[in-house]
N, C-alpha and C positions, 0 to 999 in steps of 0.2 A: 752832221748828226757830234757833235763833242760831249756832249751831258747829256745827264736824265731829266734836264729842264725844258730840252726840246720835244720831251714827250708828253701826249696825253692819253689818259684811259678811262674808262667807264667805271662810275664808284658799284658797288654791291648796290646800290638806292635809284643806278641809272643815270646818275650825271655826269656830264664830262669834266675830267678834274684835269687842268695842267698841271704838268709835276713841278712847273716851276713855281707850284704853291710853298716849296718844300727849298726854295731857294738859303742856303746859309745853315741849314740842319745836316746832322749825319745823320742816315739815314739806311736803314737793313729792310733790303726788298726780300720777300719769301715766296716762291711758290708754294701752298700749300694744300690740303687734302684734309677732309672728317673721316675717312677711314683708311688712313694711314697706320700702320705702325710707328712711325712717327708723329703722329700728330699730338698726344700729352708735350710736343715740344710747344705750345701753344700755350701753358703754362709759362714756361721760362721766357718768351717770347712777350709775352704781356708784362710779367715781372721786370724784362728789361725798359719795355716801355713805360712803366708806370714811376719805375726808380728816377730813369734817366731824363723824362719826355720833359721836365722845365729848365733841364738843360742842354736840349736842340737836339734829343735824339727822336727820329721818328721810326715808326716799323711800318711796313704795308706789305699786307698779304693781298697777294694774287692766287685765286684759287684755281683748280688748273686736276683737268679731267684725263691727262693722258698716260699715266703711271697705273696700271692695274682696273681701271676702272673705281679711282677708291674717291672720287668727288662727284657722284650721281648725281645730286640733289642741284634747283635754281638756286639763282639767287638768295630769296628768302629764307629755303630750307638751310643755304649754309649760313646767310646770317644769323638765325635764330638759332642755331646749332651753337654755332661758334661764341654767343652769347649767353644759352642758355648754359650750355657744358663749361665753358673755358673762362667766362664774362669777358669777352674779348674787348677791347677797349680802341685799340688802332686801328687806324684807317682799311678799310679791305676795300679790294675793286672787284670786278664782275668777273666771270670766271673768261680765262682766257689758254691759248695752246702757248708752252714757252718752245717745241720742238714744231719741227713741221713745216709745209706748205704756210699754213694760216700764221705762224708764230708771230703774234703779238710785237711789233715794231720795238718796243722798249726792252723785249727780251733778245732782241736780235741782236739790239746797241749793246744789253751787257752779258753776251755772250761773247761779243770778241776783243772787247775788254778788258774782259773776265774772263780768262780762259781757265780751263779744270783742270785735272789731273793730266799729266803729260801733254798739253796743250790742246783739249778735244774743246770742243765750243757744247755742244749739246748737253742739254741739260740731263744729270744721271736719274733724279729719280722727287719725289716730293719735298719739300723743305731744304730747298737749295739753296743759298742764303749770297746775299751779294750786298756786300759794305760799300757803302755811298762816302764819299766827305762832303763837307761841308762847298764844295764848288763845284759839286754834281758829278764828281768823276767816280768811277770804280776802283776801289782799292784795294778787295781783295773777294774772291767766290768762296764758300764754304761746301762741305759737299753736306747732305744730310744728316751725317750721323755726328757732327759737331753740334755739341746742344750749346741755346743760348747761353747759360751759364759759363760753357767754356769760353764762348768769346767773346763775355763781358769784358775781361783784361785789354783786349785790342780794340774796344767801343769806346770805353770810360776815355781813355785820352786824348779820343778825338773831338771830344765836345769844348 
């Protein structure tokens, strides 16, 4: 596998979506959770998406319940929460695992291409972000503490 375009994932509505649909776009992939201290980052992620989507940015949210059981709901509950609480309009996907035996293949790729602090691969917490260039390659991994507003200056020149 050489890019994110080699993968597909189930959308929050249950449809299989090829990530090749995002060819030519700058992509920010985020593992999200509804009951996390970082959940308010949905506001910043949505703001980035609205500001830059016409210039080729897409934000992809992947709910994950592997960190402190902070995403306990099913897809319908997650979708409802995101829409009502944060007015999320960027594409959301079905709940996945980002670590362990059942790690989604996309996240195996992301972690191997965008290593974390000191070369670690495992995702440490919710709202870890992977920035992907227009060719589907990982450019950078951001920590959960890196707010969307902070990384905007690195995203904008890639559009």
